C-alpha positions in Angstrom: 36.2 41.0 -65.2 35.7 42.9 -61.9 34.6 41.6 -58.5 35.6 42.5 -55.2 36.2 40.1 -51.9 35.4 41.5 -48.2 36.5 41.0 -44.9 34.3 41.8 -41.4 37.0 42.0 -38.0 35.3 42.5 -35.2 37.0 43.5 -32.2 40.3 44.2 -34.2 43.3 45.2 -32.7 47.4 45.4 -33.4 48.2 41.7 -34.0 45.3 40.5 -35.9 46.2 38.9 -39.8 43.7 36.9 -41.2 43.0 35.6 -44.7 40.8 37.0 -47.3 41.1 35.1 -50.0 42.9 32.9 -52.3 43.7 34.6 -55.1 43.5 31.5 -58.3 45.7 33.6 -60.3 47.3 37.6 -61.2 44.9 40.3 -60.9 44.8 43.7 -59.5 43.7 45.9 -57.1 41.9 49.2 -58.3 40.4 50.0 -55.5 39.6 49.5 -51.2 36.8 50.7 -48.9 37.0 50.2 -45.5 34.8 51.5 -42.9 35.2 51.5 -39.3 32.7 51.4 -36.2 33.6 51.5 -32.3 33.7 54.1 -29.3 36.3 56.4 -28.1 37.4 58.2 -31.6 38.8 54.8 -33.2 41.1 55.0 -35.3 42.9 52.2 -36.6 46.0 50.9 -39.1 45.7 48.2 -41.6 48.5 46.8 -44.2 47.0 44.2 -47.6 50.0 41.7 -48.4 49.7 38.9 -50.3 52.1 36.0 -50.5 52.8 32.5 -51.6 52.4 31.1 -47.9 51.2 32.1 -44.3 55.0 32.9 -43.2 52.7 35.8 -39.9 54.0 39.2 -41.4 56.0 38.6 -44.8 54.6 39.6 -47.7 53.9 42.2 -50.8 52.2 44.8 -49.3 49.1 46.9 -51.7 50.5 49.9 -49.7 53.7 50.0 -48.0 53.1 51.6 -44.1 49.7 51.0 -44.1 46.4 52.4 -44.5 45.1 54.1 -41.7 40.8 54.9 -41.0 39.7 56.6 -38.9 36.3 58.4 -40.1 33.2 55.9 -39.0 30.8 58.0 -41.4 32.1 57.2 -44.7 34.9 55.2 -44.3 38.2 55.9 -46.2 38.2 54.6 -50.2 42.2 54.6 -51.0 42.6 54.0 -55.3 45.9 54.7 -55.5 48.7 51.9 -54.4 52.0 51.3 -54.8 51.9 48.1 -55.9 48.2 46.9 -57.0 49.0 43.7 -58.6 48.6 40.5 -56.5 50.2 37.8 -58.3 48.7 34.0 -58.7 48.8 31.3 -56.8 49.3 33.3 -53.8 47.2 34.3 -50.0 46.1 37.9 -49.8 45.7 38.8 -46.2 45.0 41.5 -43.6 47.3 42.7 -41.3 46.2 45.1 -38.2 48.8 47.0 -38.0 47.6 49.1 -34.4 44.5 50.9 -33.7 43.8 53.4 -31.2 40.5 54.5 -29.5 38.2 51.0 -29.0 37.8 49.3 -32.2 35.0 47.2 -32.5 34.9 46.1 -36.2 36.6 46.8 -39.7 34.6 46.2 -42.6 37.3 45.7 -45.5 35.9 45.7 -49.5 38.8 45.0 -52.0 37.2 45.6 -55.8 39.9 43.1 -58.4 39.8 42.8 -61.8 41.8 38.9 -63.4 44.8 39.9 -65.1 
Protein backbone atom coordinates (compact mmCIF):
# COMPACT_ATOMS: atom_id res chain seq x y z
CA UNK A 1 0.00 0.00 0.00
CA UNK A 2 1.27 3.52 -0.69
CA UNK A 3 2.53 5.74 2.10
CA UNK A 4 4.80 8.77 2.53
CA UNK A 5 7.70 9.83 4.72
CA UNK A 6 8.94 13.39 5.05
CA UNK A 7 11.63 15.50 6.63
CA UNK A 8 12.14 19.25 7.08
CA UNK A 9 15.70 20.51 7.39
CA UNK A 10 16.24 23.96 8.87
CA UNK A 11 19.21 25.95 7.56
CA UNK A 12 20.54 23.13 5.36
CA UNK A 13 24.24 23.21 4.51
CA UNK A 14 26.59 21.05 2.49
CA UNK A 15 27.65 18.03 4.50
CA UNK A 16 24.40 17.66 6.46
CA UNK A 17 23.52 13.99 6.73
CA UNK A 18 20.21 13.10 8.43
CA UNK A 19 18.24 9.88 8.84
CA UNK A 20 14.74 10.07 7.32
CA UNK A 21 13.47 6.65 8.46
CA UNK A 22 14.26 2.96 8.92
CA UNK A 23 12.98 0.65 6.16
CA UNK A 24 11.97 -2.53 7.95
CA UNK A 25 11.13 -4.27 4.66
CA UNK A 26 11.75 -3.74 0.91
CA UNK A 27 9.98 -0.89 -0.82
CA UNK A 28 9.95 1.13 -4.02
CA UNK A 29 10.06 4.92 -4.28
CA UNK A 30 7.50 6.33 -6.71
CA UNK A 31 8.00 10.07 -6.16
CA UNK A 32 10.01 12.64 -4.22
CA UNK A 33 8.68 16.18 -3.74
CA UNK A 34 11.11 18.86 -2.59
CA UNK A 35 10.63 22.52 -1.74
CA UNK A 36 13.30 25.02 -0.75
CA UNK A 37 12.88 28.40 0.89
CA UNK A 38 15.39 31.13 1.62
CA UNK A 39 16.91 34.32 0.29
CA UNK A 40 19.42 35.35 -2.38
CA UNK A 41 18.10 32.83 -4.95
CA UNK A 42 18.63 29.69 -2.85
CA UNK A 43 19.68 26.47 -4.56
CA UNK A 44 20.43 23.07 -3.14
CA UNK A 45 21.54 19.63 -4.30
CA UNK A 46 20.57 16.66 -2.15
CA UNK A 47 20.92 12.91 -2.33
CA UNK A 48 18.67 10.29 -0.75
CA UNK A 49 20.52 7.08 0.06
CA UNK A 50 19.99 3.85 1.94
CA UNK A 51 22.41 1.65 3.83
CA UNK A 52 22.42 -1.06 6.51
CA UNK A 53 24.29 1.29 8.83
CA UNK A 54 25.23 4.91 9.27
CA UNK A 55 28.62 5.04 7.59
CA UNK A 56 28.43 8.74 6.76
CA UNK A 57 28.29 9.30 3.02
CA UNK A 58 28.37 5.61 2.06
CA UNK A 59 25.10 4.23 0.70
CA UNK A 60 23.12 3.41 -2.40
CA UNK A 61 21.78 6.58 -4.04
CA UNK A 62 18.27 6.79 -5.45
CA UNK A 63 19.60 9.29 -8.01
CA UNK A 64 23.32 9.09 -8.68
CA UNK A 65 24.90 12.51 -8.27
CA UNK A 66 21.94 13.93 -6.37
CA UNK A 67 18.95 16.10 -7.27
CA UNK A 68 19.18 19.88 -7.71
CA UNK A 69 16.37 22.16 -6.59
CA UNK A 70 15.97 25.92 -6.96
CA UNK A 71 12.28 26.71 -7.42
CA UNK A 72 10.79 28.29 -4.28
CA UNK A 73 7.29 28.54 -5.78
CA UNK A 74 6.46 25.08 -7.07
CA UNK A 75 9.36 22.98 -5.79
CA UNK A 76 10.64 19.92 -7.61
CA UNK A 77 8.86 16.64 -8.30
CA UNK A 78 11.17 13.72 -9.05
CA UNK A 79 9.49 10.76 -10.77
CA UNK A 80 12.46 8.90 -12.28
CA UNK A 81 15.28 7.27 -10.36
CA UNK A 82 18.48 5.41 -11.10
CA UNK A 83 17.50 3.07 -8.28
CA UNK A 84 13.94 3.20 -6.95
CA UNK A 85 14.31 0.01 -4.88
CA UNK A 86 15.12 0.28 -1.15
CA UNK A 87 16.25 -2.91 0.57
CA UNK A 88 14.65 -3.97 3.83
CA UNK A 89 16.45 -3.52 7.16
CA UNK A 90 18.17 -0.34 6.00
CA UNK A 91 18.34 3.30 7.05
CA UNK A 92 17.16 5.88 4.53
CA UNK A 93 18.94 9.19 4.85
CA UNK A 94 19.34 12.50 3.07
CA UNK A 95 22.68 14.14 2.44
CA UNK A 96 23.06 17.78 1.40
CA UNK A 97 25.70 17.89 -1.34
CA UNK A 98 25.80 21.62 -2.15
CA UNK A 99 23.98 24.88 -1.49
CA UNK A 100 23.89 28.33 -3.05
CA UNK A 101 22.31 31.59 -2.03
CA UNK A 102 20.94 31.42 1.51
CA UNK A 103 18.64 28.40 1.97
CA UNK A 104 16.54 28.53 5.15
CA UNK A 105 14.54 25.31 4.84
CA UNK A 106 14.31 22.16 2.73
CA UNK A 107 11.15 20.07 2.84
CA UNK A 108 11.28 16.56 1.34
CA UNK A 109 8.45 14.06 1.00
CA UNK A 110 9.02 10.57 -0.39
CA UNK A 111 6.15 8.43 -1.66
CA UNK A 112 6.71 4.71 -1.26
CA UNK A 113 5.12 1.29 -1.72
CA UNK A 114 5.97 -1.87 0.16
CA UNK A 115 6.98 -4.73 -2.11
